[in-house]
C-alpha positions in Angstrom: -52.0 -37.5 -21.8 -53.0 -34.1 -22.8 -56.2 -32.6 -21.5 -58.1 -33.0 -24.9 -57.2 -36.9 -25.2 -58.7 -37.3 -21.5 -61.8 -35.4 -22.7 -62.0 -37.8 -25.8 -61.3 -41.1 -23.8 -63.8 -40.0 -21.2 -66.6 -39.3 -24.2 -65.7 -42.5 -25.5 -65.7 -44.6 -22.6 -68.3 -43.1 -20.1 -71.9 -41.6 -20.1 -70.8 -38.2 -18.5 -71.3 -36.1 -21.5 -74.5 -35.6 -23.1 -74.9 -36.8 -26.8 -73.9 -33.5 -28.4 -71.1 -32.7 -26.3 -69.9 -36.5 -26.9 -70.1 -36.1 -30.7 -68.2 -32.9 -30.5 -65.2 -34.3 -28.4 -65.0 -37.3 -30.8 -65.0 -35.1 -33.7 -62.4 -33.0 -32.2 -60.3 -36.2 -31.1 -61.0 -37.3 -34.8 -59.5 -33.6 -36.2 -56.5 -34.1 -34.1 -55.9 -37.7 -35.6 -56.4 -36.3 -39.1 -54.0 -33.6 -38.4 -51.4 -35.8 -37.1 -51.8 -38.4 -39.9 -51.7 -35.7 -42.7 -48.6 -34.9 -44.5 -46.2 -31.8 -44.4 -47.8 -30.5 -47.7 -51.5 -31.5 -47.3 -53.4 -30.2 -44.3 -56.4 -32.4 -42.9 -59.6 -32.0 -44.7 -63.0 -32.5 -43.3 -63.3 -35.7 -45.0 -60.4 -37.1 -43.3 -62.1 -36.2 -40.2 -65.1 -37.8 -41.2 -63.5 -41.0 -42.0 -61.6 -41.0 -38.7 -64.4 -40.5 -36.8 -66.1 -43.4 -38.4 -63.0 -45.6 -38.4 -61.9 -44.9 -35.2 -64.8 -43.9 -32.8 -67.6 -45.5 -35.1 -69.3 -42.1 -35.1 -70.9 -40.8 -38.3 -70.4 -37.0 -38.4 -71.5 -34.4 -40.6 -69.3 -32.4 -43.1 -70.2 -29.3 -40.9 -69.3 -31.1 -37.8 -66.0 -32.2 -39.4 -65.2 -28.5 -40.4 -66.1 -27.1 -37.1 -63.7 -29.6 -35.3 -60.8 -28.5 -37.7 -61.3 -25.1 -37.0 -61.5 -25.6 -33.2 -58.3 -27.7 -33.6 -56.7 -24.8 -35.6 -57.8 -22.4 -33.2 -56.1 -24.5 -30.0 -53.1 -25.1 -31.9 -52.4 -22.1 -34.1 
């Protein structure tokens, strides 16, 4: 399991993070899933991230949080 997924799992299942950090980590996890689920020709959108955050983690995030998570994901992976 990669480092980001350990952090996402901890954010989802424990109280070791404050609410802001928890939301950021889960949004980043949603961005990772959105990227993995997107097709070759269509990059993941902020709306995809919002949808996945809600469906997978029960987390309602703003469009700004979704965009930030996508930018961070792209920065980490190029």
